[in-house]
C-alpha positions in Angstrom: 122.9 79.1 208.0 124.9 81.9 209.5 125.5 82.2 213.2 123.4 85.5 213.2 120.3 83.7 211.7 120.6 80.8 214.1 120.8 83.2 217.0 117.8 85.1 215.7 115.8 81.9 215.4 116.7 80.9 218.9 115.7 84.3 220.3 112.3 84.1 218.4 111.7 80.6 219.7 112.6 81.6 223.2 110.3 84.6 223.2 107.5 82.5 221.7 108.0 79.8 224.4 107.9 82.4 227.2 104.7 83.9 225.7 103.0 80.5 225.6 103.9 79.7 229.2 102.7 83.1 230.4 99.3 82.5 228.9 98.9 79.4 230.9 99.3 81.1 234.2 96.2 82.7 235.8 95.1 83.9 239.2 92.0 83.8 241.4 91.0 85.8 244.4 89.6 83.3 246.9 88.4 86.1 249.2 86.3 87.5 246.3 85.0 84.1 245.5 84.1 83.4 249.1 82.3 86.7 249.4 80.1 85.8 246.5 79.0 82.4 247.9 75.9 82.8 250.1 76.7 79.5 252.0 80.0 81.0 253.1 78.4 84.2 254.4 75.9 82.1 256.2 78.6 79.9 257.7 80.5 83.0 258.9 77.4 84.4 260.5 76.8 81.0 262.3 80.4 80.9 263.4 80.3 84.6 264.7 77.1 83.8 266.7 78.6 80.7 268.2 81.8 82.6 269.0 79.9 85.4 270.7 77.9 82.8 272.7 81.1 81.0 273.8 82.8 84.3 274.7 79.9 85.4 276.8 79.9 82.1 278.7 83.7 82.2 279.3 83.4 85.9 280.3 80.7 85.2 282.8 82.8 82.4 284.4 85.8 84.7 284.6 83.7 87.5 286.1 82.4 85.0 288.7 86.0 84.2 289.6 86.8 87.9 289.9 83.9 88.5 292.2 84.9 85.5 294.4 88.4 86.9 294.6 87.2 90.4 295.5 84.9 89.0 298.2 87.8 86.9 299.5 90.1 89.9 299.7 87.5 91.9 301.8 86.6 89.0 304.1 90.0 87.4 304.5 90.9 89.2 307.6 87.8 87.7 309.3 88.5 84.1 308.1 90.4 81.4 309.8 93.4 79.8 308.1 91.3 76.8 307.1 88.6 79.0 305.7 91.2 81.0 303.7 92.6 77.9 302.2 89.2 76.6 301.3 88.2 79.9 299.6 91.5 80.1 297.8 91.1 76.6 296.5 87.5 77.4 295.4 88.8 80.4 293.5 91.6 78.5 291.9 89.3 75.6 290.8 86.8 78.0 289.3 89.5 79.9 287.5 91.0 76.6 286.1 87.5 75.5 285.0 87.0 78.8 283.2 90.3 78.5 281.4 89.5 74.9 280.5 86.2 75.9 279.1 87.9 78.7 277.1 90.4 76.1 275.7 87.5 73.7 275.0 85.7 76.4 272.9 88.6 78.3 271.3 91.6 76.0 271.5 93.4 74.5 268.5 90.9 71.6 268.4 88.1 73.4 270.2 84.4 73.5 269.4 84.7 76.6 267.2 87.5 75.1 265.1 85.5 71.9 264.7 82.4 73.9 263.6 84.5 75.9 261.2 85.7 72.6 259.7 82.1 71.4 259.3 80.8 74.6 257.8 83.7 76.1 255.7 85.8 73.1 254.6 83.2 71.8 252.1 83.0 75.2 250.5 86.8 75.4 250.3 86.9 72.0 248.7 84.2 73.1 246.2 86.3 76.0 245.2 89.5 73.9 244.9 87.6 71.4 242.7 86.2 74.1 240.5 89.7 75.7 240.1 91.2 72.3 239.3 88.5 71.5 236.8 88.9 74.9 235.1 92.7 74.6 235.0 92.5 71.1 233.4 89.8 72.2 230.9 91.7 75.3 229.8 95.2 73.8 230.1 96.4 76.3 232.7 99.8 75.4 234.1 99.5 77.5 237.2 96.7 79.2 239.2 97.8 81.8 241.8 95.6 83.0 244.6 96.1 86.7 244.9 94.3 87.0 248.2 97.1 85.2 250.1 100.6 86.3 250.6 102.2 84.1 247.9 104.6 86.7 246.8 102.5 87.6 243.7 103.4 91.2 243.0 101.4 91.9 239.8 98.4 90.3 238.1 96.8 91.4 234.9 93.0 91.6 235.5 92.4 89.8 232.2 93.9 86.7 233.7 91.6 86.7 236.7 89.3 83.6 236.5 87.5 84.2 239.8 84.1 84.9 238.0 84.6 81.7 235.9 85.2 79.7 239.2 82.0 81.2 240.6 80.1 80.3 237.4 81.5 76.8 237.5 80.2 76.4 241.0 76.8 77.7 240.0 77.1 81.2 241.5 76.6 83.7 238.7 77.4 87.3 239.0 
């Protein structure tokens, strides 16, 4: 064989290999999938209601602190030093309690976070399991999520398996 034929065969083999690998890479849109799962929408509604309830409670406590402070400012000229210290301590304690409550509800391991784990995590695990199952069944080598900032710049719509994931989970379109 001549060097030209060997090079041509190598180029053809390389192009065929690239084509085969490219066909095994697909993408999903998890935002789209989540929007098509009624349980997720229900979970979001529950979380929004809970968040609003917590916000209202924290806001009421902070407003109470603000009123106490305003009352203190107007009455402080009439109060003895002991009374001033007592009122200041009361305001500080109530403010700290409000901030503690805010942290308890909205903090990193707060009630809202815990409730999100209970309501949303099982749905996310279902999606992951459906994607994994489809990838194994269809011999996909990679599945990209186009709804996150993974650096994916272009995705051919024909490679989107989001509807197949929904079908696998029992949510038909």
